[in-house]
C-alpha positions in Angstrom: -25.9 -65.2 4.2 -25.8 -66.4 7.8 -26.7 -69.9 9.0 -29.2 -68.9 11.6 -29.8 -70.7 14.9 -33.3 -72.2 14.6 -35.6 -73.4 17.3 -38.5 -75.7 16.7 -41.5 -76.9 18.7 -44.0 -79.7 17.8 -43.8 -82.4 15.2 -42.1 -81.5 11.9 -44.8 -83.3 9.9 -47.6 -81.4 11.7 -50.5 -80.4 9.5 -50.4 -76.8 10.5 -47.2 -74.6 10.6 -46.2 -71.3 12.1 -43.0 -69.3 11.6 -42.2 -66.3 13.9 -39.8 -63.4 13.5 -38.8 -61.9 16.8 -38.1 -58.3 17.6 -34.9 -56.3 18.1 -32.7 -57.4 21.0 -34.7 -60.6 21.4 -34.1 -64.2 20.3 -36.2 -67.1 19.1 -36.8 -68.1 22.7 -39.0 -65.0 23.1 -41.7 -67.0 21.3 -41.5 -70.0 23.7 -44.9 -69.6 25.4 -47.1 -69.4 22.3 -44.9 -72.0 20.6 -45.3 -74.5 23.4 -49.1 -74.0 23.5 -49.5 -74.3 19.7 -47.2 -77.4 19.7 -49.4 -79.0 22.3 -52.4 -78.3 20.0 -50.7 -80.1 17.1 -48.9 -77.2 15.3 -45.3 -77.1 14.2 -43.7 -73.8 15.3 -40.4 -72.5 14.0 -38.4 -69.4 15.0 -34.9 -68.3 14.3 -32.4 -66.0 16.0 -32.0 -63.0 13.7 -28.5 -62.2 12.5 -26.5 -60.8 15.4 -29.0 -62.0 18.0 -29.3 -65.1 20.1 -26.8 -67.8 18.9 -26.8 -66.6 15.3 -23.5 -65.0 14.1 -23.3 -61.4 13.0 -21.9 -62.6 9.6 -20.0 -59.9 7.9 -21.7 -57.2 10.0 -24.2 -56.2 7.2 -27.5 -55.6 9.0 -29.3 -54.2 5.9 -32.9 -55.3 5.3 -31.7 -57.2 2.2 -29.2 -59.3 4.3 -31.6 -59.9 7.1 -34.3 -61.1 4.7 -31.8 -63.2 2.7 -31.0 -65.1 6.0 -34.6 -65.9 6.6 -35.0 -67.0 3.0 -32.3 -69.6 3.4 -33.1 -70.8 6.9 -36.8 -70.8 7.5 -39.9 -72.5 6.0 -41.1 -70.0 3.4 -44.8 -71.0 3.1 -46.2 -71.5 6.6 -49.8 -71.3 7.4 -49.1 -68.3 9.6 -46.2 -66.0 9.7 -45.9 -63.9 12.9 -43.8 -60.8 12.9 -43.3 -59.0 16.3 -42.0 -55.5 16.5 -39.0 -55.2 14.2 -39.8 -58.7 13.1 -43.1 -57.2 11.9 -41.1 -54.8 9.8 -39.2 -57.7 8.3 -42.3 -59.8 7.8 -44.0 -57.1 5.8 -40.9 -56.5 3.7 -40.5 -60.3 3.2 -44.0 -60.6 1.9 -43.8 -57.5 -0.3 -40.6 -58.7 -1.9 -41.9 -62.3 -2.3 -39.2 -63.8 -0.2 -41.7 -65.0 2.5 -44.9 -66.6 1.1 -47.1 -67.4 4.1 -50.8 -68.3 3.7 -51.6 -65.7 6.4 -49.8 -63.0 8.3 -50.0 -61.8 12.0 -48.3 -58.5 12.7 -47.8 -58.0 16.4 -47.3 -54.3 17.2 -45.1 -53.9 14.1 -42.6 -51.1 13.6 -44.0 -49.9 10.3 -42.6 -46.4 10.4 -39.5 -44.5 11.6 -39.0 -41.0 10.3 -35.3 -40.8 11.2 -32.4 -42.7 12.6 -32.3 -40.9 15.9 -35.5 -42.3 17.3 -34.6 -46.0 17.0 -31.1 -45.3 18.3 -32.5 -43.5 21.3 -34.8 -46.4 22.1 -31.9 -48.9 22.1 -29.6 -46.6 24.0 -32.3 -46.4 26.7 -32.7 -50.2 26.7 -29.0 -50.8 27.0 -28.7 -48.4 29.9 -31.9 -49.3 31.8 -33.2 -52.8 31.1 -32.9 -55.1 34.2 -30.4 -57.9 34.0 -32.1 -60.2 36.4 -35.4 -62.2 36.2 -37.1 -60.5 39.1 -36.3 -57.0 37.6 -37.7 -58.1 34.2 -40.8 -59.5 35.8 -41.4 -56.2 37.8 -41.1 -54.3 34.5 -43.3 -56.8 32.7 -45.8 -58.3 35.2 -47.7 -60.2 32.6 -44.8 -62.3 31.6 -44.0 -65.8 32.8 -40.7 -66.6 34.5 -39.8 -68.4 31.3 -40.3 -65.3 29.3 -38.1 -63.3 31.7 -35.4 -65.9 31.6 -35.3 -65.9 27.8 -35.2 -62.1 27.8 -32.3 -62.2 30.2 -30.5 -64.7 27.9 -31.1 -62.5 24.9 -29.6 -59.5 26.6 -26.5 -61.5 27.5 -26.1 -62.7 24.0 -26.5 -59.4 22.3 -24.1 -56.7 21.2 -26.2 -53.6 21.2 -24.1 -52.1 18.4 -25.4 -54.8 16.1 -28.9 -54.1 17.2 -28.4 -50.4 16.5 -27.0 -51.3 13.0 -30.2 -53.1 12.2 -32.8 -50.9 14.0 -31.3 -47.5 13.3 -29.1 -48.3 10.4 -32.0 -49.2 8.1 -34.1 -46.1 9.1 -35.9 -44.2 7.9 -38.7 -46.4 6.5 -42.4 -46.2 6.1 -44.6 -49.2 5.2 -47.9 -47.7 6.4 -49.1 -46.9 2.8 -48.6 -50.5 1.8 -50.9 -52.0 4.5 -53.8 -52.5 2.1 -51.5 -54.0 -0.5 -50.4 -56.6 2.1 -53.9 -57.3 3.3 -55.1 -57.7 -0.3 -52.4 -60.3 -0.9 -53.1 -62.5 2.0 -55.3 -62.6 5.2 -53.5 -60.3 7.6 -54.3 -59.3 11.2 -52.6 -56.5 13.2 -52.6 -57.3 16.9 -51.8 -54.1 18.9 -51.6 -53.0 22.5 -54.0 -50.2 23.5 -51.0 -47.9 24.0 -48.3 -48.5 21.4 -45.2 -46.4 20.8 -45.0 -47.9 17.3 -48.6 -47.7 16.1 -50.1 -44.5 17.5 -53.9 -44.0 17.5 -53.9 -42.1 14.2 -52.2 -45.0 12.5 -54.6 -47.5 14.1 -57.5 -45.4 12.7 -55.9 -45.3 9.3 -55.5 -49.1 9.4 -59.1 -49.6 10.2 -60.2 -47.3 7.3 -57.8 -48.9 4.8 -58.0 -52.6 5.6 -61.1 -53.0 7.8 -61.9 -53.3 11.5 -61.8 -57.1 11.5 -58.1 -57.0 10.5 -57.3 -55.0 13.7 -57.2 -56.4 17.2 -56.5 -54.0 20.1 -55.6 -55.7 23.3 -56.4 -53.6 26.5 -53.9 -54.3 29.3 -51.3 -55.8 27.1 -47.9 -54.3 26.4 -45.6 -54.5 23.4 -45.2 -58.2 23.7 -48.8 -59.4 23.4 -47.7 -63.0 22.9 -46.2 -62.8 26.4 -48.9 -60.7 28.1 -51.9 -62.5 26.7 -50.6 -65.8 25.4 -53.8 -67.8 25.2 -55.7 -65.0 23.4 -52.8 -64.5 21.1 -52.7 -68.2 20.3 -56.4 -68.2 19.7 -56.0 -65.6 17.0 -53.1 -67.5 15.4 -55.2 -70.7 15.2 -58.3 -69.0 13.7 -56.1 -67.1 11.2 -54.2 -70.2 10.3 -57.3 -72.4 9.9 -59.1 -69.8 7.8 -61.8 -69.1 10.3 -60.9 -65.6 11.6 -62.5 -63.9 8.6 -65.3 -66.4 8.2 
């Protein structure tokens, strides 16, 4: 188990709580914009740097699902009002709920990676990122025009902190996996919302249609104009969903 670097926003004794799991190559600071907004509205927001990311150590170099989840189980509040899982964090959020390690009152899955058919696909994605992602704020903003400068700064920091071989060990090393058939099981356990961009490389149209059939249209939010990081591209709308989900009014 790794003692993770944890970031917190808001008062610790706040009535409402959020825990967020960031995506591959990111860090807890990737959640800064929604965290700041929710903290200003009276929520306590917690996010941790995943093993091998941010300021958390790589431990013994074991990036298996079991080790990543064990880290969360020892370092994070386990029963928040809302658990957010973004991208690969969405993979881990689903697994954590299914295994009973994470026990949130509600779940928000932001463009989650629910399926990889092989190891080559996630490896190729990270190989491209390592070779091509800008290493300056202006370049990151050009690539992601919906982000704030703070978002770009945190992404720049995360890229400087990261060893891509560790990211590959987590992202490609655990593949293949397929959680799509368990979506209804998750939604039956707790209120769950999938927040997706209109064009997702992780949740293609046929998977979106399957989700709507199996869990219901109200559980699916498609955000036109947003990219993979919806919490950065449409922060206020994203936070509105979090608040309604966490206060029990989204499905009312």
